[in-house]
C-alpha positions as CSV (number, residue, x, y, z in Angstrom):
1,M,18.0,2.2,-3.4
2,N,15.6,5.1,-3.2
3,A,14.2,4.3,-6.7
4,T,13.8,0.7,-5.7
5,A,11.9,1.7,-2.5
6,K,9.6,4.0,-4.5
7,T,8.9,1.3,-7.1
8,L,8.1,-1.2,-4.4
9,G,5.9,1.3,-2.6
10,T,4.1,2.1,-5.8
11,L,3.5,-1.6,-6.5
12,V,2.2,-2.2,-3.0
13,L,-0.2,0.8,-3.3
14,A,-1.4,-0.4,-6.7
15,L,-2.0,-3.9,-5.3
16,V,-4.0,-2.5,-2.4
17,V,-6.1,-0.3,-4.7
18,L,-6.7,-3.2,-7.2
19,A,-7.7,-5.5,-4.3
20,L,-10.2,-2.9,-3.0
21,Y,-11.7,-2.4,-6.5
22,F,-11.8,-6.1,-7.2
23,S,-13.5,-6.9,-3.9
24,I,-16.1,-4.1,-4.5
25,F,-16.9,-5.3,-8.1
26,V,-17.1,-9.0,-7.0
27,F,-19.3,-8.6,-4.0
28,K,-21.3,-5.7,-5.4
29,F,-21.6,-4.4,-1.8
30,F,-19.7,-1.8,0.2
31,L,-16.8,-3.3,2.1
32,P,-16.9,-3.0,5.9
33,L,-15.2,0.1,7.0
34,Y,-12.8,-1.7,9.3
35,L,-11.7,-4.0,6.4
36,A,-11.0,-1.0,4.2
37,L,-9.1,0.7,7.0
38,A,-7.1,-2.5,7.7
39,L,-6.0,-2.8,4.1
40,A,-5.1,0.9,3.9
41,A,-3.1,0.6,7.2
42,L,-1.3,-2.5,5.9
43,G,-0.3,-0.6,2.8
44,L,0.8,2.4,4.7
45,I,2.9,0.3,7.2
46,T,4.5,-1.5,4.3
47,V,5.4,1.7,2.5
48,T,6.6,3.3,5.7
49,I,8.9,0.3,6.4
50,L,10.2,0.4,2.8
51,A,10.8,4.2,3.0
52,G,12.5,3.7,6.4
53,N,14.9,1.1,5.1
54,A,16.0,3.5,2.3
55,G,15.7,6.6,4.6
56,G,19.4,6.6,5.4
57,A,20.4,6.9,1.7
58,T,17.6,9.4,1.0
59,E,19.1,12.1,3.3
60,H,22.2,12.3,1.0
């Protein structure tokens, strides 16, 4: 379960980073700070939830 959570977390982070880079290259402008923070917060929340779900097995 822990490996699955880490894999999903890595995929989510990769998608967030790719989305940021893609948006920057497409618009050729700096993204608004609040938008970048919102995407980062969304990724952190998702990873935290995934880690929390596997947290019980991790303490083994």
